[in-house]
Rosetta silent file (secondary structure, phi, psi, omega in degrees, C-alpha in Angstrom):
SEQUENCE: XXXXXXXXXXXXXXXXXXXXXXXXXXXXXXXXXXXXXXXXXXXXXXXXXXXXXXXXXXXXXXXXXXXXXXXXXXXXXXXXXXXXXXXXXXXXXXXXXXXXXXXXXXXXXXXXXXXXXXXXXXXXXXXXXXXXXXXXXXXXXXXXXXXXXXXXXXXXXXXXXXXXXXXXXXXXXXXXXXXXXXXXXXXXXXXXXXXXXXXXXXXXXXXXXX
SCORE:     score description
SCORE:     0.000 S_00000001
   1 L     0.000   -0.457 -178.873  -21.590  -14.726    6.841 S_00000001
   2 L   -68.047  138.044  175.410  -20.943  -11.371    8.511 S_00000001
   3 L  -110.333  -18.638 -178.517  -23.125  -10.737   11.594 S_00000001
   4 E  -130.356  119.050 -179.307  -21.837   -7.342   12.509 S_00000001
   5 E  -131.542  135.877  177.881  -21.497   -4.554    9.834 S_00000001
   6 E  -114.444  134.899  167.910  -20.433   -0.904    9.972 S_00000001
   7 E  -101.177  115.056  171.677  -21.018    1.715    7.219 S_00000001
   8 E  -105.392  121.153 -158.418  -18.504    4.520    7.416 S_00000001
   9 E  -124.550  128.995  178.209  -19.940    7.218    5.149 S_00000001
  10 E   -70.703  128.728  174.471  -18.258   10.414    3.645 S_00000001
  11 L  -133.108   24.585 -172.695  -20.218   13.626    4.319 S_00000001
  12 E   -73.485  157.873 -177.329  -17.378   15.982    3.586 S_00000001
  13 L   -74.614  -10.145  177.767  -17.831   19.314    1.683 S_00000001
  14 L   -71.374  -23.327  175.260  -15.465   17.992   -1.004 S_00000001
  15 L   -62.841  137.889  173.913  -18.225   15.764   -2.286 S_00000001
  16 L   -79.547  169.185  177.538  -20.137   17.022   -5.293 S_00000001
  17 H   -62.283  -37.880  176.983  -23.981   16.994   -5.044 S_00000001
  18 H   -63.373  -47.760 -178.772  -23.966   14.031   -7.424 S_00000001
  19 H   -63.279  -40.870 -178.264  -21.438   12.062   -5.299 S_00000001
  20 H   -72.001  -34.326  172.590  -23.296   12.694   -2.056 S_00000001
  21 H   -59.477  -43.329 -179.188  -26.539   11.584   -3.713 S_00000001
  22 H   -65.986  -38.738  178.075  -24.877    8.493   -4.894 S_00000001
  23 H   -61.692  -44.608  177.279  -23.428    7.758   -1.459 S_00000001
  24 H   -65.385  -41.622 -176.192  -26.915    8.054    0.099 S_00000001
  25 H   -65.756  -49.491 -179.933  -28.414    5.913   -2.589 S_00000001
  26 H   -59.655  -37.177  176.503  -25.743    3.152   -2.332 S_00000001
  27 H   -62.509  -46.844  176.431  -26.059    3.176    1.508 S_00000001
  28 H   -63.244  -39.524  176.202  -29.832    2.844    1.402 S_00000001
  29 H   -58.332  -40.681 -176.680  -29.468   -0.073   -1.109 S_00000001
  30 H   -73.935  -43.717 -179.984  -27.088   -1.856    1.231 S_00000001
  31 H   -58.207  -38.310  177.701  -29.280   -1.292    4.275 S_00000001
  32 H   -61.387  -24.076  179.994  -32.242   -2.822    2.382 S_00000001
  33 L   -86.426   -7.708 -176.426  -30.269   -6.004    1.956 S_00000001
  34 L   -68.720  128.847  164.265  -29.536   -6.611    5.698 S_00000001
  35 L   -67.133  157.356  176.732  -31.125   -9.633    7.140 S_00000001
  36 L   -56.263  -29.372 -170.261  -32.981   -9.333   10.351 S_00000001
  37 L   -85.510   -8.336  178.648  -30.316  -11.340   12.158 S_00000001
  38 L   -80.400  144.377  171.120  -27.629   -8.772   11.291 S_00000001
  39 E  -108.800  139.874 -172.315  -26.453   -6.040   13.740 S_00000001
  40 E  -140.932  169.117  166.894  -25.234   -2.722   12.136 S_00000001
  41 E  -157.066  156.568  179.287  -24.218    0.849   12.633 S_00000001
  42 E  -121.206  127.920  177.948  -23.809    3.834   10.316 S_00000001
  43 E  -122.919  129.238  172.538  -21.023    6.412   10.997 S_00000001
  44 E  -106.429  152.761 -177.215  -20.700    9.679    8.983 S_00000001
  45 E  -147.242  149.625  165.962  -17.587   11.672    8.796 S_00000001
  46 L  -137.983 -105.031  169.144  -16.136   14.831    7.561 S_00000001
  47 L   -84.534  -49.914  167.963  -13.332   16.352    9.704 S_00000001
  48 L   -81.188 -172.502  175.799  -15.209   14.979   12.836 S_00000001
  49 E  -147.620  148.488  179.646  -17.266   11.767   12.948 S_00000001
  50 E  -151.118  159.070  174.382  -20.611   10.842   14.422 S_00000001
  51 E   -82.117  153.328 -175.806  -23.130    8.125   14.399 S_00000001
  52 L   -52.518  -40.754 -175.222  -26.186    8.401   12.271 S_00000001
  53 L   -81.256   -1.432  176.674  -28.485    8.724   15.247 S_00000001
  54 L   -75.997  145.188  169.274  -26.378   11.595   16.724 S_00000001
  55 E   -89.468  142.635  179.670  -27.395   15.177   16.600 S_00000001
  56 E  -149.573  157.155  178.312  -24.676   17.433   15.172 S_00000001
  57 E  -167.067  162.666 -177.605  -24.063   20.901   13.958 S_00000001
  58 E   160.025  178.775  176.793  -21.246   23.275   13.183 S_00000001
  59 L  -133.704 -163.277 -168.884  -19.108   25.323   10.772 S_00000001
  60 L   -61.891  -32.833 -173.252  -15.713   25.256    9.312 S_00000001
  61 L  -106.403  -19.984 -175.554  -13.840   25.644   12.638 S_00000001
  62 E  -136.314  132.029 -177.895  -16.223   24.248   15.333 S_00000001
  63 E  -134.795  132.363  177.497  -18.457   21.181   15.270 S_00000001
  64 E  -117.921  128.644 -178.898  -20.661   19.880   18.091 S_00000001
  65 E  -124.280  134.055 -176.899  -21.939   16.343   18.260 S_00000001
  66 E  -103.732  110.564 -173.174  -24.477   15.195   20.833 S_00000001
  67 E  -130.320  125.111  173.662  -23.881   11.432   21.493 S_00000001
  68 L    51.119   53.455  178.798  -25.507    9.246   24.148 S_00000001
  69 L    66.425    7.020  177.833  -26.596   12.306   26.199 S_00000001
  70 E  -118.778  160.746  179.606  -23.089   13.929   26.152 S_00000001
  71 E  -118.520  131.547 -173.942  -21.895   16.723   24.113 S_00000001
  72 E  -119.124  128.418 -176.812  -18.591   16.670   22.231 S_00000001
  73 E  -105.194  119.406  174.203  -16.915   19.777   20.740 S_00000001
  74 E  -101.766  137.226  170.873  -14.696   19.247   17.721 S_00000001
  75 E  -135.217  161.085  175.885  -12.175   21.851   16.564 S_00000001
  76 E  -102.127  143.966  174.339   -9.444   21.776   14.059 S_00000001
  77 L   -79.047   -9.831  178.199   -5.715   22.542   14.769 S_00000001
  78 L   140.329  110.659  179.790   -5.549   23.959   11.254 S_00000001
  79 L    99.638  178.007 -165.555   -6.935   22.357    7.933 S_00000001
  80 L   -87.261  -10.671 -177.353   -9.424   19.894    6.991 S_00000001
  81 L  -116.584   24.787 -171.404   -7.640   16.778    8.521 S_00000001
  82 L  -126.942   25.470 -176.505   -6.699   18.048   11.899 S_00000001
  83 E   -77.782  149.567  179.433   -9.962   17.907   13.907 S_00000001
  84 E  -151.507  158.909 -175.370   -9.892   16.790   17.520 S_00000001
  85 E   -88.824  131.166 -175.026  -12.376   16.565   20.449 S_00000001
  86 H   -71.099  145.385  174.033  -11.769   19.483   22.912 S_00000001
  87 H    91.658    9.573 -175.822  -10.887   18.467   26.407 S_00000001
  88 H    55.022   33.682  174.740   -9.059   15.290   25.564 S_00000001
  89 L   -69.568  148.302  175.670  -12.236   13.291   25.679 S_00000001
  90 L   -66.006  149.501  175.820  -12.102    9.796   24.500 S_00000001
  91 L   -65.544  127.304 -172.056  -13.439    8.975   20.993 S_00000001
  92 L   -81.871  164.186  174.179  -16.928    7.689   21.509 S_00000001
  93 L  -137.249 -174.572 -175.643  -18.459    4.593   20.244 S_00000001
  94 L  -144.133  169.268  178.630  -21.943    3.132   20.137 S_00000001
  95 L   -81.902  158.980  179.898  -24.117    0.001   20.553 S_00000001
  96 L   -74.894  148.007  177.228  -24.908   -2.382   17.755 S_00000001
  97 E  -107.682  120.600  170.368  -28.392   -1.953   16.145 S_00000001
  98 E   -61.973  141.782 -173.373  -30.405   -4.985   15.256 S_00000001
  99 L   -75.991   50.745  173.289  -31.556   -4.806   11.579 S_00000001
 100 L   -80.924  164.113 -178.371  -35.251   -4.466   12.374 S_00000001
 101 H   -61.729  -39.704 -176.820  -37.639   -2.666   10.215 S_00000001
 102 H   -63.273  -52.652  178.678  -38.095    0.031   12.861 S_00000001
 103 H   -60.981  -41.784 -177.566  -34.256    0.682   13.310 S_00000001
 104 H   -68.057  -34.649  176.394  -33.623    0.674    9.549 S_00000001
 105 H   -66.090  -37.423  176.001  -36.434    3.198    9.064 S_00000001
 106 H   -74.977  -37.051  170.006  -34.879    5.556   11.472 S_00000001
 107 H   -55.366  -46.562  172.201  -31.497    5.141   10.032 S_00000001
 108 H   -55.566  -43.949 -175.513  -32.822    5.899    6.543 S_00000001
 109 H   -65.116  -42.988  176.022  -34.486    8.927    7.749 S_00000001
 110 H   -60.932  -39.328 -179.144  -31.188   10.128    9.385 S_00000001
 111 H   -66.765  -45.207  179.398  -29.378    9.428    6.137 S_00000001
 112 H   -63.139  -30.648  178.937  -31.817   11.404    4.028 S_00000001
 113 H   -86.955   -7.657 -174.460  -31.510   14.434    6.450 S_00000001
 114 L   -68.350  140.837  176.905  -27.654   14.386    6.489 S_00000001
 115 L  -119.775  160.688 -179.703  -25.830   17.360    5.025 S_00000001
 116 L   -76.862  161.081  176.933  -22.148   17.859    4.104 S_00000001
 117 E  -151.198  171.405 -175.397  -19.655   19.705    6.344 S_00000001
 118 L   -67.358  142.257  169.551  -16.064   20.853    6.415 S_00000001
 119 L   105.273  156.155  171.608  -13.126   18.626    6.683 S_00000001
 120 L  -153.326  118.298 -178.752  -12.083   15.085    5.751 S_00000001
 121 L  -150.258  117.922 -169.676  -10.380   12.587    7.958 S_00000001
 122 H   -82.107  -20.492 -175.686  -10.572    8.857    7.615 S_00000001
 123 H   -68.038  -40.184 -176.550   -9.052    8.001   11.019 S_00000001
 124 H   -61.293  -54.159  179.150  -11.885    8.924   13.238 S_00000001
 125 H   -69.405  -32.879  174.803  -14.695    6.965   11.794 S_00000001
 126 H   -72.781  -32.717  171.037  -12.688    3.883   11.110 S_00000001
 127 H   -68.096  -44.565  176.157  -11.373    3.864   14.678 S_00000001
 128 H   -59.774  -38.534  173.151  -14.863    4.256   16.006 S_00000001
 129 H   -63.511  -44.270 -171.030  -15.990    1.272   13.963 S_00000001
 130 H   -74.861  -17.365 -177.768  -13.085   -0.983   14.906 S_00000001
 131 L   -95.599    3.732  173.453  -13.471   -0.163   18.641 S_00000001
 132 L   -61.756  150.804  175.995  -17.134   -1.257   18.770 S_00000001
 133 L  -128.256  133.998   -9.450  -17.708   -4.362   20.936 S_00000001
 134 L   -58.659  163.435  175.842  -17.826   -7.065   19.705 S_00000001
 135 L   -61.745  149.129  179.294  -15.591   -5.904   16.826 S_00000001
 136 L   -71.096  154.902  175.779  -17.318   -5.710   13.384 S_00000001
 137 L   -77.681  -48.031 -176.861  -17.009   -8.516   10.975 S_00000001
 138 E  -138.490  140.811  168.770  -17.047   -6.197    7.970 S_00000001
 139 E  -119.398  132.090  179.470  -16.714   -2.462    7.448 S_00000001
 140 E  -104.754  127.647 -169.264  -17.888   -0.658    4.296 S_00000001
 141 E  -119.736  107.113 -172.197  -16.013    2.652    3.798 S_00000001
 142 E  -107.887  127.918 -175.406  -17.711    4.958    1.306 S_00000001
 143 E  -155.790  170.388  170.619  -15.757    8.090    0.235 S_00000001
 144 L   -97.932    4.934  175.063  -14.770   10.224   -2.736 S_00000001
 145 L    80.353   -2.940  177.826  -11.090    9.428   -2.008 S_00000001
 146 L   -85.819  113.208  173.947   -9.934   13.012   -1.363 S_00000001
 147 L  -155.841  145.773  178.711   -7.936   13.318    1.834 S_00000001
 148 L   -85.208  -23.901 -177.852   -4.654   14.886    2.872 S_00000001
 149 L  -116.560   36.378 -176.920   -3.464   12.559    5.579 S_00000001
 150 H   -56.118  -44.856 -175.555   -4.508    9.239    3.967 S_00000001
 151 H   -63.855  -41.772  176.462   -1.328    7.290    4.419 S_00000001
 152 H   -62.173  -43.464 -172.698   -1.348    8.184    8.228 S_00000001
 153 H   -67.729  -47.361 -179.342   -5.014    7.194    8.463 S_00000001
 154 H   -60.141  -47.059 -177.096   -4.424    3.790    6.632 S_00000001
 155 H   -59.732  -50.811 -178.332   -1.325    2.995    8.807 S_00000001
 156 H   -58.214  -46.943 -173.167   -3.229    3.798   12.024 S_00000001
 157 H   -66.840  -43.190 -177.757   -6.348    1.824   10.976 S_00000001
 158 H   -68.396  -31.778  177.088   -4.336   -1.278    9.983 S_00000001
 159 H   -70.739  -39.095  175.342   -2.514   -1.270   13.302 S_00000001
 160 H   -59.665  -42.660 -173.329   -5.777   -0.941   15.253 S_00000001
 161 H   -71.480  -17.216  176.314   -7.295   -3.891   13.166 S_00000001
 162 L   -68.185  -21.490 -179.651   -4.457   -6.197   14.203 S_00000001
 163 L   -70.545  124.044 -178.252   -5.888   -6.368   17.673 S_00000001
 164 L    61.958 -149.813 -177.276   -8.062   -9.492   18.035 S_00000001
 165 L   -73.814  134.948 -175.684  -10.024  -10.705   15.138 S_00000001
 166 L   -75.376  126.428 -177.969   -9.374   -8.786   12.011 S_00000001
 167 L   -87.818  132.402  175.898  -12.327   -6.879   10.474 S_00000001
 168 E   -79.285  134.903 -176.549  -12.534   -6.943    6.669 S_00000001
 169 E  -116.911  121.591  179.959  -12.791   -3.409    5.208 S_00000001
 170 E  -102.180  120.584  177.114  -14.384   -3.007    1.915 S_00000001
 171 E   -95.006  137.757  178.420  -13.637    0.466    0.292 S_00000001
 172 E  -132.355  118.535 -177.802  -15.890    2.210   -2.093 S_00000001
 173 E  -103.116  130.363  174.865  -15.100    5.233   -4.042 S_00000001
 174 E   -73.265  100.769 -174.460  -17.889    7.418   -5.497 S_00000001
 175 L    70.108  169.065 -174.387  -16.807    7.941   -9.242 S_00000001
 176 L   -69.262  117.685 -172.955  -13.182    7.617  -10.138 S_00000001
 177 L   -74.048  137.420  178.620  -11.155    9.348   -7.391 S_00000001
 178 L   -68.122  -33.598  179.648   -8.648   11.957   -8.392 S_00000001
 179 L  -140.809  164.112  175.242   -6.616   10.912   -5.407 S_00000001
 180 L    83.995   -0.354 -177.568   -6.656    8.187   -2.764 S_00000001
 181 H   -68.609  -44.658  178.437   -7.257    5.281   -4.987 S_00000001
 182 H   -59.367  -41.772  175.622   -3.986    3.502   -4.030 S_00000001
 183 H   -58.718  -50.059  173.875   -4.713    4.079   -0.411 S_00000001
 184 H   -58.411  -41.275  169.541   -8.144    2.716   -0.705 S_00000001
 185 H   -56.676  -45.625  175.273   -6.766   -0.243   -2.479 S_00000001
 186 H   -64.185  -40.888 -179.601   -4.095   -0.889    0.193 S_00000001
 187 H   -67.915  -34.671  172.920   -6.678   -0.674    3.008 S_00000001
 188 H   -64.049  -56.632 -172.148   -9.006   -3.178    1.291 S_00000001
 189 H   -59.632  -36.012 -174.750   -6.173   -5.528    0.271 S_00000001
 190 L   -86.545   -8.520  174.810   -4.465   -5.699    3.656 S_00000001
 191 L  -110.982    2.643  176.548   -7.765   -6.463    5.512 S_00000001
 192 L    83.863   20.538  173.997   -9.056   -9.064    2.988 S_00000001
 193 L   -95.748 -169.592 -174.472  -11.607   -6.620    1.511 S_00000001
 194 L  -126.020  146.093  170.156  -12.369   -5.302   -1.922 S_00000001
 195 E  -113.504  119.407 -179.775  -11.973   -1.874   -3.371 S_00000001
 196 E  -124.682  159.954  178.687  -14.639   -0.892   -5.789 S_00000001
 197 E  -118.463  127.193  173.214  -15.695    2.300   -7.757 S_00000001
 198 E  -100.536  118.411 -176.382  -19.323    3.298   -8.326 S_00000001
 199 L   -80.074  174.049 -166.578  -19.547    5.304  -11.600 S_00000001
 200 L   -68.262  -30.732  178.180  -22.014    8.152  -12.188 S_00000001
 201 L   -90.241    6.339 -178.789  -24.511    5.797  -13.876 S_00000001
 202 L    95.171   -6.298  178.988  -24.372    3.316  -10.900 S_00000001
 203 L   -66.624  138.078 -178.565  -22.118    0.782  -12.568 S_00000001
 204 E  -106.386  127.764  177.075  -19.706   -0.918  -10.080 S_00000001
 205 E  -120.461  154.099  174.400  -16.081   -1.524  -11.170 S_00000001
 206 E   -73.638  125.592 -176.411  -13.146   -3.206   -9.535 S_00000001
 207 H   -61.400  -34.538 -171.982  -11.106   -0.289   -8.134 S_00000001
 208 H   -73.357  -13.705 -179.065   -7.737   -2.125   -8.474 S_00000001
 209 H  -105.047    5.475 -178.371   -8.233   -2.292  -12.298 S_00000001
 210 L   -87.515    0.000    0.000   -9.008    1.330  -12.923 S_00000001
């Protein structure tokens, strides 16, 4: 019944080649299932976050995103989970994309061209998703589960999600996460979503039972 769906997708350097390939494969499978009546967006994240249609480049300390004709420079205060936008600029958002064959083809091309980069921070992509207007009905959050400020991120996201209609957040871990499983479970449970794990062979398991 969802009409507006956002995919928040991990592109952090901590992902193995296998995990990143799995993420792209699962994302493409999901996009192919979207009805033409659905509106969607795809957000990638490492330390910074950006929409799939954005241009971006950078290194461990400095990342530049070109979004809607504007340039945003991301830097870290120190560490993989402390990135911020230079100049106190507001975190950007984007318009909804109708799930037309043309839009989906462009998105799939962006997914295939995506590469991993330094950092991991759940706060930015989830906030970008929840601040879209209208608010999403469902958010799919794909990650390897490895993050250093996960509880802070979950608390912040749950607070933001209380404003207005609550979005359901489904969390998906690529292979059994060494850390973050409890946090992914909490985020899904408190928003009415599901936490699942995709194993190396593509099998999908209930994350709360692992």
